[in-house]
PyMOL Python script that loads the backbone (N, CA, C, O; Angstrom):
from pymol import cmd

cmd.read_pdbstr("""\
ATOM      1  N   MET A   1       0.817  -1.197   0.000  1.00  0.00           N
ATOM      2  CA  MET A   1       0.000   0.000   0.000  1.00  0.00           C
ATOM      3  C   MET A   1       0.860   1.261   0.000  1.00  0.00           C
ATOM      4  O   MET A   1       0.468   2.299  -0.533  1.00  0.00           O
ATOM      5  N   LYS A   2       2.064   1.148   0.620  1.00  0.00           N
ATOM      6  CA  LYS A   2       2.919   2.330   0.651  1.00  0.00           C
ATOM      7  C   LYS A   2       3.376   2.734  -0.748  1.00  0.00           C
ATOM      8  O   LYS A   2       3.664   3.904  -1.000  1.00  0.00           O
ATOM      9  N   TYR A   3       3.441   1.763  -1.651  1.00  0.00           N
ATOM     10  CA  TYR A   3       3.843   2.101  -3.015  1.00  0.00           C
ATOM     11  C   TYR A   3       2.749   2.860  -3.751  1.00  0.00           C
ATOM     12  O   TYR A   3       3.033   3.750  -4.552  1.00  0.00           O
ATOM     13  N   VAL A   4       1.506   2.506  -3.478  1.00  0.00           N
ATOM     14  CA  VAL A   4       0.390   3.226  -4.105  1.00  0.00           C
ATOM     15  C   VAL A   4       0.379   4.672  -3.632  1.00  0.00           C
ATOM     16  O   VAL A   4       0.279   5.599  -4.437  1.00  0.00           O
ATOM     17  N   TRP A   5       0.483   4.859  -2.307  1.00  0.00           N
ATOM     18  CA  TRP A   5       0.520   6.229  -1.770  1.00  0.00           C
ATOM     19  C   TRP A   5       1.750   6.975  -2.284  1.00  0.00           C
ATOM     20  O   TRP A   5       1.667   8.157  -2.619  1.00  0.00           O
ATOM     21  N   GLY A   6       2.878   6.293  -2.345  1.00  0.00           N
ATOM     22  CA  GLY A   6       4.099   6.930  -2.831  1.00  0.00           C
ATOM     23  C   GLY A   6       3.959   7.416  -4.264  1.00  0.00           C
ATOM     24  O   GLY A   6       4.385   8.524  -4.592  1.00  0.00           O
ATOM     25  N   ILE A   7       3.364   6.590  -5.118  1.00  0.00           N
ATOM     26  CA  ILE A   7       3.180   6.981  -6.520  1.00  0.00           C
ATOM     27  C   ILE A   7       2.223   8.164  -6.624  1.00  0.00           C
ATOM     28  O   ILE A   7       2.439   9.072  -7.426  1.00  0.00           O
ATOM     29  N   LEU A   8       1.155   8.155  -5.806  1.00  0.00           N
ATOM     30  CA  LEU A   8       0.219   9.289  -5.822  1.00  0.00           C
ATOM     31  C   LEU A   8       0.890  10.581  -5.351  1.00  0.00           C
ATOM     32  O   LEU A   8       0.651  11.649  -5.915  1.00  0.00           O
ATOM     33  N   ILE A   9       1.724  10.483  -4.325  1.00  0.00           N
ATOM     34  CA  ILE A   9       2.414  11.675  -3.827  1.00  0.00           C
ATOM     35  C   ILE A   9       3.454  12.151  -4.840  1.00  0.00           C
ATOM     36  O   ILE A   9       3.637  13.356  -5.013  1.00  0.00           O
ATOM     37  N   ILE A  10       4.130  11.230  -5.507  1.00  0.00           N
ATOM     38  CA  ILE A  10       5.076  11.612  -6.560  1.00  0.00           C
ATOM     39  C   ILE A  10       4.333  12.319  -7.687  1.00  0.00           C
ATOM     40  O   ILE A  10       4.833  13.297  -8.242  1.00  0.00           O
ATOM     41  N   ALA A  11       3.146  11.831  -8.025  1.00  0.00           N
ATOM     42  CA  ALA A  11       2.342  12.494  -9.065  1.00  0.00           C
ATOM     43  C   ALA A  11       1.966  13.907  -8.631  1.00  0.00           C
ATOM     44  O   ALA A  11       1.991  14.829  -9.447  1.00  0.00           O
ATOM     45  N   LEU A  12       1.618  14.091  -7.357  1.00  0.00           N
ATOM     46  CA  LEU A  12       1.317  15.431  -6.853  1.00  0.00           C
ATOM     47  C   LEU A  12       2.529  16.354  -6.980  1.00  0.00           C
ATOM     48  O   LEU A  12       2.394  17.502  -7.402  1.00  0.00           O
ATOM     49  N   GLY A  13       3.707  15.857  -6.620  1.00  0.00           N
ATOM     50  CA  GLY A  13       4.924  16.652  -6.755  1.00  0.00           C
ATOM     51  C   GLY A  13       5.211  17.005  -8.204  1.00  0.00           C
ATOM     52  O   GLY A  13       5.640  18.120  -8.502  1.00  0.00           O
ATOM     53  N   ALA A  14       4.976  16.057  -9.108  1.00  0.00           N
ATOM     54  CA  ALA A  14       5.194  16.327 -10.532  1.00  0.00           C
ATOM     55  C   ALA A  14       4.217  17.379 -11.046  1.00  0.00           C
ATOM     56  O   ALA A  14       4.587  18.242 -11.843  1.00  0.00           O
ATOM     57  N   VAL A  15       2.965  17.305 -10.587  1.00  0.00           N
ATOM     58  CA  VAL A  15       1.978  18.312 -10.996  1.00  0.00           C
ATOM     59  C   VAL A  15       2.388  19.682 -10.474  1.00  0.00           C
ATOM     60  O   VAL A  15       2.210  20.689 -11.160  1.00  0.00           O
ATOM     61  N   MET A  16       2.943  19.727  -9.250  1.00  0.00           N
ATOM     62  CA  MET A  16       3.397  21.017  -8.710  1.00  0.00           C
ATOM     63  C   MET A  16       4.510  21.613  -9.557  1.00  0.00           C
ATOM     64  O   MET A  16       4.567  22.828  -9.748  1.00  0.00           O
ATOM     65  N   VAL A  17       5.389  20.769 -10.061  1.00  0.00           N
ATOM     66  CA  VAL A  17       6.496  21.270 -10.879  1.00  0.00           C
ATOM     67  C   VAL A  17       6.001  21.666 -12.269  1.00  0.00           C
ATOM     68  O   VAL A  17       6.429  22.688 -12.805  1.00  0.00           O
ATOM     69  N   ILE A  18       5.114  20.879 -12.855  1.00  0.00           N
ATOM     70  CA  ILE A  18       4.669  21.127 -14.224  1.00  0.00           C
ATOM     71  C   ILE A  18       3.647  22.254 -14.303  1.00  0.00           C
ATOM     72  O   ILE A  18       3.729  23.107 -15.186  1.00  0.00           O
ATOM     73  N   LYS A  19       2.696  22.262 -13.396  1.00  0.00           N
ATOM     74  CA  LYS A  19       1.591  23.234 -13.420  1.00  0.00           C
ATOM     75  C   LYS A  19       1.771  24.313 -12.352  1.00  0.00           C
ATOM     76  O   LYS A  19       0.830  24.620 -11.620  1.00  0.00           O
ATOM     77  N   THR A  20       2.954  24.883 -12.258  1.00  0.00           N
ATOM     78  CA  THR A  20       3.256  25.886 -11.253  1.00  0.00           C
ATOM     79  C   THR A  20       2.348  27.102 -11.388  1.00  0.00           C
ATOM     80  O   THR A  20       1.910  27.657 -10.380  1.00  0.00           O
ATOM     81  N   ASP A  21       2.061  27.520 -12.604  1.00  0.00           N
ATOM     82  CA  ASP A  21       1.203  28.694 -12.801  1.00  0.00           C
ATOM     83  C   ASP A  21      -0.182  28.479 -12.212  1.00  0.00           C
ATOM     84  O   ASP A  21      -0.765  29.414 -11.662  1.00  0.00           O
ATOM     85  N   TRP A  22      -0.723  27.270 -12.314  1.00  0.00           N
ATOM     86  CA  TRP A  22      -2.036  26.974 -11.735  1.00  0.00           C
ATOM     87  C   TRP A  22      -2.007  27.149 -10.220  1.00  0.00           C
ATOM     88  O   TRP A  22      -2.945  27.694  -9.639  1.00  0.00           O
ATOM     89  N   PHE A  23      -0.928  26.687  -9.577  1.00  0.00           N
ATOM     90  CA  PHE A  23      -0.811  26.833  -8.131  1.00  0.00           C
ATOM     91  C   PHE A  23      -0.692  28.300  -7.732  1.00  0.00           C
ATOM     92  O   PHE A  23      -1.273  28.720  -6.731  1.00  0.00           O
ATOM     93  N   VAL A  24       0.056  29.079  -8.505  1.00  0.00           N
ATOM     94  CA  VAL A  24       0.199  30.511  -8.199  1.00  0.00           C
ATOM     95  C   VAL A  24      -1.140  31.216  -8.367  1.00  0.00           C
ATOM     96  O   VAL A  24      -1.499  32.059  -7.545  1.00  0.00           O
ATOM     97  N   GLU A  25      -1.880  30.884  -9.417  1.00  0.00           N
ATOM     98  CA  GLU A  25      -3.183  31.519  -9.638  1.00  0.00           C
ATOM     99  C   GLU A  25      -4.182  31.173  -8.540  1.00  0.00           C
ATOM    100  O   GLU A  25      -4.965  32.029  -8.128  1.00  0.00           O
ATOM    101  N   ASN A  26      -4.168  29.938  -8.062  1.00  0.00           N
ATOM    102  CA  ASN A  26      -5.157  29.498  -7.084  1.00  0.00           C
ATOM    103  C   ASN A  26      -4.764  29.756  -5.638  1.00  0.00           C
ATOM    104  O   ASN A  26      -5.637  29.983  -4.800  1.00  0.00           O
ATOM    105  N   PHE A  27      -3.481  29.727  -5.327  1.00  0.00           N
ATOM    106  CA  PHE A  27      -3.043  29.909  -3.949  1.00  0.00           C
ATOM    107  C   PHE A  27      -2.360  31.252  -3.717  1.00  0.00           C
ATOM    108  O   PHE A  27      -2.088  31.613  -2.572  1.00  0.00           O
ATOM    109  N   GLY A  28      -2.085  31.983  -4.765  1.00  0.00           N
ATOM    110  CA  GLY A  28      -1.535  33.324  -4.632  1.00  0.00           C
ATOM    111  C   GLY A  28      -0.022  33.363  -4.538  1.00  0.00           C
ATOM    112  O   GLY A  28       0.658  32.337  -4.507  1.00  0.00           O
ATOM    113  N   HIS A  29       0.476  34.589  -4.493  1.00  0.00           N
ATOM    114  CA  HIS A  29       1.915  34.825  -4.406  1.00  0.00           C
ATOM    115  C   HIS A  29       2.362  34.795  -2.951  1.00  0.00           C
ATOM    116  O   HIS A  29       1.585  35.091  -2.043  1.00  0.00           O
ATOM    117  N   SER A  30       3.601  34.440  -2.746  1.00  0.00           N
ATOM    118  CA  SER A  30       4.201  34.426  -1.422  1.00  0.00           C
ATOM    119  C   SER A  30       5.162  35.612  -1.323  1.00  0.00           C
ATOM    120  O   SER A  30       6.154  35.684  -2.049  1.00  0.00           O
ATOM    121  N   GLU A  31       4.858  36.524  -0.429  1.00  0.00           N
ATOM    122  CA  GLU A  31       5.726  37.690  -0.257  1.00  0.00           C
ATOM    123  C   GLU A  31       7.119  37.272   0.209  1.00  0.00           C
ATOM    124  O   GLU A  31       8.125  37.850  -0.203  1.00  0.00           O
ATOM    125  N   TRP A  32       7.159  36.254   1.079  1.00  0.00           N
ATOM    126  CA  TRP A  32       8.444  35.796   1.578  1.00  0.00           C
ATOM    127  C   TRP A  32       9.310  35.277   0.432  1.00  0.00           C
ATOM    128  O   TRP A  32      10.491  35.613   0.344  1.00  0.00           O
ATOM    129  N   ALA A  33       8.728  34.461  -0.444  1.00  0.00           N
ATOM    130  CA  ALA A  33       9.479  33.887  -1.568  1.00  0.00           C
ATOM    131  C   ALA A  33       9.910  34.978  -2.540  1.00  0.00           C
ATOM    132  O   ALA A  33      11.030  34.951  -3.050  1.00  0.00           O
ATOM    133  N   GLU A  34       9.031  35.930  -2.795  1.00  0.00           N
ATOM    134  CA  GLU A  34       9.385  37.024  -3.709  1.00  0.00           C
ATOM    135  C   GLU A  34      10.533  37.853  -3.138  1.00  0.00           C
ATOM    136  O   GLU A  34      11.401  38.311  -3.882  1.00  0.00           O
ATOM    137  N   GLU A  35      10.539  38.044  -1.828  1.00  0.00           N
ATOM    138  CA  GLU A  35      11.585  38.845  -1.190  1.00  0.00           C
ATOM    139  C   GLU A  35      12.930  38.118  -1.185  1.00  0.00           C
ATOM    140  O   GLU A  35      13.968  38.722  -1.450  1.00  0.00           O
ATOM    141  N   HIS A  36      12.905  36.826  -0.885  1.00  0.00           N
ATOM    142  CA  HIS A  36      14.154  36.091  -0.729  1.00  0.00           C
ATOM    143  C   HIS A  36      14.684  35.476  -2.018  1.00  0.00           C
ATOM    144  O   HIS A  36      15.895  35.305  -2.156  1.00  0.00           O
ATOM    145  N   PHE A  37      13.816  35.141  -2.960  1.00  0.00           N
ATOM    146  CA  PHE A  37      14.249  34.523  -4.206  1.00  0.00           C
ATOM    147  C   PHE A  37      14.228  35.487  -5.383  1.00  0.00           C
ATOM    148  O   PHE A  37      14.644  35.124  -6.483  1.00  0.00           O
ATOM    149  N   GLY A  38      13.755  36.701  -5.172  1.00  0.00           N
ATOM    150  CA  GLY A  38      13.695  37.677  -6.257  1.00  0.00           C
ATOM    151  C   GLY A  38      12.420  37.536  -7.068  1.00  0.00           C
ATOM    152  O   GLY A  38      11.483  36.848  -6.662  1.00  0.00           O
ATOM    153  N   GLY A  39      12.395  38.196  -8.223  1.00  0.00           N
ATOM    154  CA  GLY A  39      11.224  38.126  -9.099  1.00  0.00           C
ATOM    155  C   GLY A  39      10.960  36.702  -9.554  1.00  0.00           C
ATOM    156  O   GLY A  39      11.881  36.007  -9.983  1.00  0.00           O
ATOM    157  N   GLY A  40       9.709  36.260  -9.466  1.00  0.00           N
ATOM    158  CA  GLY A  40       9.365  34.892  -9.820  1.00  0.00           C
ATOM    159  C   GLY A  40       9.687  33.907  -8.715  1.00  0.00           C
ATOM    160  O   GLY A  40       9.714  32.698  -8.946  1.00  0.00           O
ATOM    161  N   GLY A  41       9.931  34.409  -7.521  1.00  0.00           N
ATOM    162  CA  GLY A  41      10.305  33.553  -6.399  1.00  0.00           C
ATOM    163  C   GLY A  41       9.210  32.600  -5.975  1.00  0.00           C
ATOM    164  O   GLY A  41       9.492  31.504  -5.490  1.00  0.00           O
ATOM    165  N   THR A  42       7.958  33.008  -6.153  1.00  0.00           N
ATOM    166  CA  THR A  42       6.854  32.126  -5.789  1.00  0.00           C
ATOM    167  C   THR A  42       6.836  30.889  -6.670  1.00  0.00           C
ATOM    168  O   THR A  42       6.623  29.779  -6.182  1.00  0.00           O
ATOM    169  N   ARG A  43       7.056  31.071  -7.952  1.00  0.00           N
ATOM    170  CA  ARG A  43       7.100  29.926  -8.863  1.00  0.00           C
ATOM    171  C   ARG A  43       8.267  29.002  -8.518  1.00  0.00           C
ATOM    172  O   ARG A  43       8.129  27.779  -8.537  1.00  0.00           O
ATOM    173  N   LEU A  44       9.402  29.591  -8.207  1.00  0.00           N
ATOM    174  CA  LEU A  44      10.558  28.792  -7.809  1.00  0.00           C
ATOM    175  C   LEU A  44      10.260  28.025  -6.525  1.00  0.00           C
ATOM    176  O   LEU A  44      10.651  26.864  -6.396  1.00  0.00           O
ATOM    177  N   MET A  45       9.577  28.652  -5.578  1.00  0.00           N
ATOM    178  CA  MET A  45       9.241  27.993  -4.323  1.00  0.00           C
ATOM    179  C   MET A  45       8.342  26.777  -4.569  1.00  0.00           C
ATOM    180  O   MET A  45       8.561  25.717  -3.982  1.00  0.00           O
ATOM    181  N   TYR A  46       7.331  26.923  -5.434  1.00  0.00           N
ATOM    182  CA  TYR A  46       6.448  25.799  -5.729  1.00  0.00           C
ATOM    183  C   TYR A  46       7.198  24.679  -6.434  1.00  0.00           C
ATOM    184  O   TYR A  46       6.938  23.505  -6.170  1.00  0.00           O
ATOM    185  N   LYS A  47       8.112  25.016  -7.315  1.00  0.00           N
ATOM    186  CA  LYS A  47       8.888  23.986  -8.016  1.00  0.00           C
ATOM    187  C   LYS A  47       9.815  23.248  -7.051  1.00  0.00           C
ATOM    188  O   LYS A  47       9.913  22.023  -7.107  1.00  0.00           O
ATOM    189  N   VAL A  48      10.493  23.976  -6.174  1.00  0.00           N
ATOM    190  CA  VAL A  48      11.379  23.341  -5.197  1.00  0.00           C
ATOM    191  C   VAL A  48      10.570  22.483  -4.230  1.00  0.00           C
ATOM    192  O   VAL A  48      10.998  21.389  -3.863  1.00  0.00           O
ATOM    193  N   LEU A  49       9.410  22.970  -3.819  1.00  0.00           N
ATOM    194  CA  LEU A  49       8.544  22.198  -2.936  1.00  0.00           C
ATOM    195  C   LEU A  49       8.082  20.908  -3.619  1.00  0.00           C
ATOM    196  O   LEU A  49       8.038  19.856  -2.982  1.00  0.00           O
ATOM    197  N   GLY A  50       7.741  20.977  -4.892  1.00  0.00           N
ATOM    198  CA  GLY A  50       7.344  19.785  -5.640  1.00  0.00           C
ATOM    199  C   GLY A  50       8.473  18.776  -5.746  1.00  0.00           C
ATOM    200  O   GLY A  50       8.243  17.576  -5.594  1.00  0.00           O
ATOM    201  N   ILE A  51       9.678  19.237  -6.001  1.00  0.00           N
ATOM    202  CA  ILE A  51      10.832  18.338  -6.093  1.00  0.00           C
ATOM    203  C   ILE A  51      11.123  17.717  -4.731  1.00  0.00           C
ATOM    204  O   ILE A  51      11.461  16.536  -4.655  1.00  0.00           O
ATOM    205  N   ALA A  52      10.996  18.497  -3.649  1.00  0.00           N
ATOM    206  CA  ALA A  52      11.205  17.967  -2.306  1.00  0.00           C
ATOM    207  C   ALA A  52      10.160  16.899  -1.975  1.00  0.00           C
ATOM    208  O   ALA A  52      10.484  15.888  -1.353  1.00  0.00           O
ATOM    209  N   ILE A  53       8.915  17.119  -2.387  1.00  0.00           N
ATOM    210  CA  ILE A  53       7.860  16.128  -2.158  1.00  0.00           C
ATOM    211  C   ILE A  53       8.182  14.831  -2.891  1.00  0.00           C
ATOM    212  O   ILE A  53       8.010  13.744  -2.339  1.00  0.00           O
ATOM    213  N   ILE A  54       8.648  14.942  -4.129  1.00  0.00           N
ATOM    214  CA  ILE A  54       9.021  13.750  -4.898  1.00  0.00           C
ATOM    215  C   ILE A  54      10.160  13.012  -4.204  1.00  0.00           C
ATOM    216  O   ILE A  54      10.110  11.791  -4.052  1.00  0.00           O
ATOM    217  N   PHE A  55      11.169  13.736  -3.789  1.00  0.00           N
ATOM    218  CA  PHE A  55      12.344  13.137  -3.158  1.00  0.00           C
ATOM    219  C   PHE A  55      11.971  12.452  -1.837  1.00  0.00           C
ATOM    220  O   PHE A  55      12.392  11.323  -1.583  1.00  0.00           O
ATOM    221  N   LEU A  56      11.184  13.132  -1.000  1.00  0.00           N
ATOM    222  CA  LEU A  56      10.781  12.553   0.284  1.00  0.00           C
ATOM    223  C   LEU A  56       9.887  11.329   0.087  1.00  0.00           C
ATOM    224  O   LEU A  56       9.976  10.365   0.847  1.00  0.00           O
ATOM    225  N   SER A  57       9.035  11.366  -0.921  1.00  0.00           N
ATOM    226  CA  SER A  57       8.174  10.222  -1.199  1.00  0.00           C
ATOM    227  C   SER A  57       9.001   9.014  -1.650  1.00  0.00           C
ATOM    228  O   SER A  57       8.735   7.890  -1.223  1.00  0.00           O
ATOM    229  N   LEU A  58       9.982   9.233  -2.495  1.00  0.00           N
ATOM    230  CA  LEU A  58      10.860   8.140  -2.915  1.00  0.00           C
ATOM    231  C   LEU A  58      11.614   7.559  -1.727  1.00  0.00           C
ATOM    232  O   LEU A  58      11.775   6.343  -1.624  1.00  0.00           O
ATOM    233  N   MET A  59      12.074   8.423  -0.833  1.00  0.00           N
ATOM    234  CA  MET A  59      12.766   7.946   0.363  1.00  0.00           C
ATOM    235  C   MET A  59      11.822   7.140   1.251  1.00  0.00           C
ATOM    236  O   MET A  59      12.225   6.129   1.825  1.00  0.00           O
ATOM    237  N   GLY A  60      10.577   7.579   1.365  1.00  0.00           N
ATOM    238  CA  GLY A  60       9.605   6.846   2.161  1.00  0.00           C
ATOM    239  C   GLY A  60       9.269   5.493   1.568  1.00  0.00           C
ATOM    240  O   GLY A  60       9.091   4.520   2.300  1.00  0.00           O
ATOM    241  N   MET A  61       9.181   5.421   0.254  1.00  0.00           N
ATOM    242  CA  MET A  61       8.867   4.157  -0.412  1.00  0.00           C
ATOM    243  C   MET A  61       9.997   3.141  -0.263  1.00  0.00           C
ATOM    244  O   MET A  61       9.742   1.940  -0.173  1.00  0.00           O
ATOM    245  N   THR A  62      11.227   3.609  -0.238  1.00  0.00           N
ATOM    246  CA  THR A  62      12.364   2.694  -0.142  1.00  0.00           C
ATOM    247  C   THR A  62      12.774   2.400   1.289  1.00  0.00           C
ATOM    248  O   THR A  62      13.634   1.549   1.518  1.00  0.00           O
ATOM    249  N   GLY A  63      12.178   3.085   2.260  1.00  0.00           N
ATOM    250  CA  GLY A  63      12.501   2.844   3.656  1.00  0.00           C
ATOM    251  C   GLY A  63      13.657   3.679   4.179  1.00  0.00           C
ATOM    252  O   GLY A  63      14.101   3.471   5.309  1.00  0.00           O
ATOM    253  N   MET A  64      14.142   4.594   3.405  1.00  0.00           N
ATOM    254  CA  MET A  64      15.270   5.421   3.829  1.00  0.00           C
ATOM    255  C   MET A  64      14.847   6.604   4.688  1.00  0.00           C
ATOM    256  O   MET A  64      15.667   7.132   5.439  1.00  0.00           O
ATOM    257  N   LEU A  65      13.613   7.028   4.601  1.00  0.00           N
ATOM    258  CA  LEU A  65      13.167   8.240   5.283  1.00  0.00           C
ATOM    259  C   LEU A  65      13.293   8.119   6.795  1.00  0.00           C
ATOM    260  O   LEU A  65      13.740   9.059   7.451  1.00  0.00           O
ATOM    261  N   GLY A  66      12.910   6.989   7.355  1.00  0.00           N
ATOM    262  CA  GLY A  66      13.004   6.793   8.797  1.00  0.00           C
ATOM    263  C   GLY A  66      14.435   6.872   9.291  1.00  0.00           C
ATOM    264  O   GLY A  66      14.706   7.470  10.332  1.00  0.00           O
ATOM    265  N   GLU A  67      15.344   6.275   8.554  1.00  0.00           N
ATOM    266  CA  GLU A  67      16.750   6.298   8.944  1.00  0.00           C
ATOM    267  C   GLU A  67      17.314   7.707   8.909  1.00  0.00           C
ATOM    268  O   GLU A  67      18.069   8.100   9.798  1.00  0.00           O
ATOM    269  N   VAL A  68      16.957   8.458   7.900  1.00  0.00           N
ATOM    270  CA  VAL A  68      17.453   9.833   7.781  1.00  0.00           C
ATOM    271  C   VAL A  68      16.892  10.695   8.909  1.00  0.00           C
ATOM    272  O   VAL A  68      17.616  11.509   9.483  1.00  0.00           O
ATOM    273  N   ILE A  69      15.621  10.528   9.230  1.00  0.00           N
ATOM    274  CA  ILE A  69      15.019  11.311  10.311  1.00  0.00           C
ATOM    275  C   ILE A  69      15.685  10.984  11.640  1.00  0.00           C
ATOM    276  O   ILE A  69      15.946  11.883  12.439  1.00  0.00           O
ATOM    277  N   VAL A  70      15.961   9.711  11.883  1.00  0.00           N
ATOM    278  CA  VAL A  70      16.630   9.328  13.127  1.00  0.00           C
ATOM    279  C   VAL A  70      18.033   9.907  13.179  1.00  0.00           C
ATOM    280  O   VAL A  70      18.462  10.390  14.227  1.00  0.00           O
ATOM    281  N   LYS A  71      18.756   9.867  12.063  1.00  0.00           N
ATOM    282  CA  LYS A  71      20.119  10.407  12.039  1.00  0.00           C
ATOM    283  C   LYS A  71      20.130  11.917  12.275  1.00  0.00           C
ATOM    284  O   LYS A  71      21.011  12.434  12.962  1.00  0.00           O
ATOM    285  N   VAL A  72      19.147  12.626  11.704  1.00  0.00           N
ATOM    286  CA  VAL A  72      19.131  14.084  11.822  1.00  0.00           C
ATOM    287  C   VAL A  72      18.611  14.517  13.185  1.00  0.00           C
ATOM    288  O   VAL A  72      19.201  15.384  13.830  1.00  0.00           O
ATOM    289  N   PHE A  73      17.499  13.913  13.631  1.00  0.00           N
ATOM    290  CA  PHE A  73      16.845  14.375  14.851  1.00  0.00           C
ATOM    291  C   PHE A  73      17.043  13.436  16.038  1.00  0.00           C
ATOM    292  O   PHE A  73      16.485  13.697  17.103  1.00  0.00           O
ATOM    293  N   GLY A  74      17.799  12.373  15.906  1.00  0.00           N
ATOM    294  CA  GLY A  74      17.953  11.393  16.966  1.00  0.00           C
ATOM    295  C   GLY A  74      18.554  11.947  18.242  1.00  0.00           C
ATOM    296  O   GLY A  74      18.162  11.529  19.331  1.00  0.00           O
ATOM    297  N   ARG A  75      19.482  12.863  18.143  1.00  0.00           N
ATOM    298  CA  ARG A  75      20.121  13.436  19.319  1.00  0.00           C
ATOM    299  C   ARG A  75      19.149  14.239  20.178  1.00  0.00           C
ATOM    300  O   ARG A  75      19.322  14.339  21.392  1.00  0.00           O
ATOM    301  N   LEU A  76      18.128  14.808  19.545  1.00  0.00           N
ATOM    302  CA  LEU A  76      17.150  15.581  20.300  1.00  0.00           C
ATOM    303  C   LEU A  76      16.349  14.691  21.239  1.00  0.00           C
ATOM    304  O   LEU A  76      15.915  15.138  22.301  1.00  0.00           O
ATOM    305  N   PHE A  77      16.149  13.429  20.853  1.00  0.00           N
ATOM    306  CA  PHE A  77      15.321  12.521  21.616  1.00  0.00           C
ATOM    307  C   PHE A  77      16.136  11.417  22.308  1.00  0.00           C
ATOM    308  O   PHE A  77      15.562  10.486  22.872  1.00  0.00           O
ATOM    309  N   GLY A  78      17.448  11.520  22.265  1.00  0.00           N
ATOM    310  CA  GLY A  78      18.295  10.542  22.938  1.00  0.00           C
ATOM    311  C   GLY A  78      18.336   9.182  22.279  1.00  0.00           C
ATOM    312  O   GLY A  78      18.536   8.171  22.952  1.00  0.00           O
ATOM    313  N   ILE A  79      18.151   9.145  20.974  1.00  0.00           N
ATOM    314  CA  ILE A  79      18.179   7.869  20.262  1.00  0.00           C
ATOM    315  C   ILE A  79      19.573   7.627  19.723  1.00  0.00           C
ATOM    316  O   ILE A  79      19.819   6.602  19.086  1.00  0.00           O
TER     317      ILE A  79
END
""", "prot")
cmd.dss("prot")
cmd.show_as("cartoon", "prot")
cmd.util.cbc("prot")
cmd.orient("prot")
Protein backbone atom coordinates (compact mmCIF):
# COMPACT_ATOMS: atom_id res chain seq x y z
CA MET A 1 0.00 0.00 0.00
CA LYS A 2 2.92 2.33 0.65
CA TYR A 3 3.84 2.10 -3.01
CA VAL A 4 0.39 3.23 -4.11
CA TRP A 5 0.52 6.23 -1.77
CA GLY A 6 4.10 6.93 -2.83
CA ILE A 7 3.18 6.98 -6.52
CA LEU A 8 0.22 9.29 -5.82
CA ILE A 9 2.41 11.67 -3.83
CA ILE A 10 5.08 11.61 -6.56
CA ALA A 11 2.34 12.49 -9.06
CA LEU A 12 1.32 15.43 -6.85
CA GLY A 13 4.92 16.65 -6.75
CA ALA A 14 5.19 16.33 -10.53
CA VAL A 15 1.98 18.31 -11.00
CA MET A 16 3.40 21.02 -8.71
CA VAL A 17 6.50 21.27 -10.88
CA ILE A 18 4.67 21.13 -14.22
CA LYS A 19 1.59 23.23 -13.42
CA THR A 20 3.26 25.89 -11.25
CA ASP A 21 1.20 28.69 -12.80
CA TRP A 22 -2.04 26.97 -11.74
CA PHE A 23 -0.81 26.83 -8.13
CA VAL A 24 0.20 30.51 -8.20
CA GLU A 25 -3.18 31.52 -9.64
CA ASN A 26 -5.16 29.50 -7.08
CA PHE A 27 -3.04 29.91 -3.95
CA GLY A 28 -1.53 33.32 -4.63
CA HIS A 29 1.91 34.83 -4.41
CA SER A 30 4.20 34.43 -1.42
CA GLU A 31 5.73 37.69 -0.26
CA TRP A 32 8.44 35.80 1.58
CA ALA A 33 9.48 33.89 -1.57
CA GLU A 34 9.38 37.02 -3.71
CA GLU A 35 11.59 38.84 -1.19
CA HIS A 36 14.15 36.09 -0.73
CA PHE A 37 14.25 34.52 -4.21
CA GLY A 38 13.69 37.68 -6.26
CA GLY A 39 11.22 38.13 -9.10
CA GLY A 40 9.36 34.89 -9.82
CA GLY A 41 10.30 33.55 -6.40
CA THR A 42 6.85 32.13 -5.79
CA ARG A 43 7.10 29.93 -8.86
CA LEU A 44 10.56 28.79 -7.81
CA MET A 45 9.24 27.99 -4.32
CA TYR A 46 6.45 25.80 -5.73
CA LYS A 47 8.89 23.99 -8.02
CA VAL A 48 11.38 23.34 -5.20
CA LEU A 49 8.54 22.20 -2.94
CA GLY A 50 7.34 19.78 -5.64
CA ILE A 51 10.83 18.34 -6.09
CA ALA A 52 11.21 17.97 -2.31
CA ILE A 53 7.86 16.13 -2.16
CA ILE A 54 9.02 13.75 -4.90
CA PHE A 55 12.34 13.14 -3.16
CA LEU A 56 10.78 12.55 0.28
CA SER A 57 8.17 10.22 -1.20
CA LEU A 58 10.86 8.14 -2.92
CA MET A 59 12.77 7.95 0.36
CA GLY A 60 9.61 6.85 2.16
CA MET A 61 8.87 4.16 -0.41
CA THR A 62 12.36 2.69 -0.14
CA GLY A 63 12.50 2.84 3.66
CA MET A 64 15.27 5.42 3.83
CA LEU A 65 13.17 8.24 5.28
CA GLY A 66 13.00 6.79 8.80
CA GLU A 67 16.75 6.30 8.94
CA VAL A 68 17.45 9.83 7.78
CA ILE A 69 15.02 11.31 10.31
CA VAL A 70 16.63 9.33 13.13
CA LYS A 71 20.12 10.41 12.04
CA VAL A 72 19.13 14.08 11.82
CA PHE A 73 16.85 14.38 14.85
CA GLY A 74 17.95 11.39 16.97
CA ARG A 75 20.12 13.44 19.32
CA LEU A 76 17.15 15.58 20.30
CA PHE A 77 15.32 12.52 21.62
CA GLY A 78 18.29 10.54 22.94
CA ILE A 79 18.18 7.87 20.26
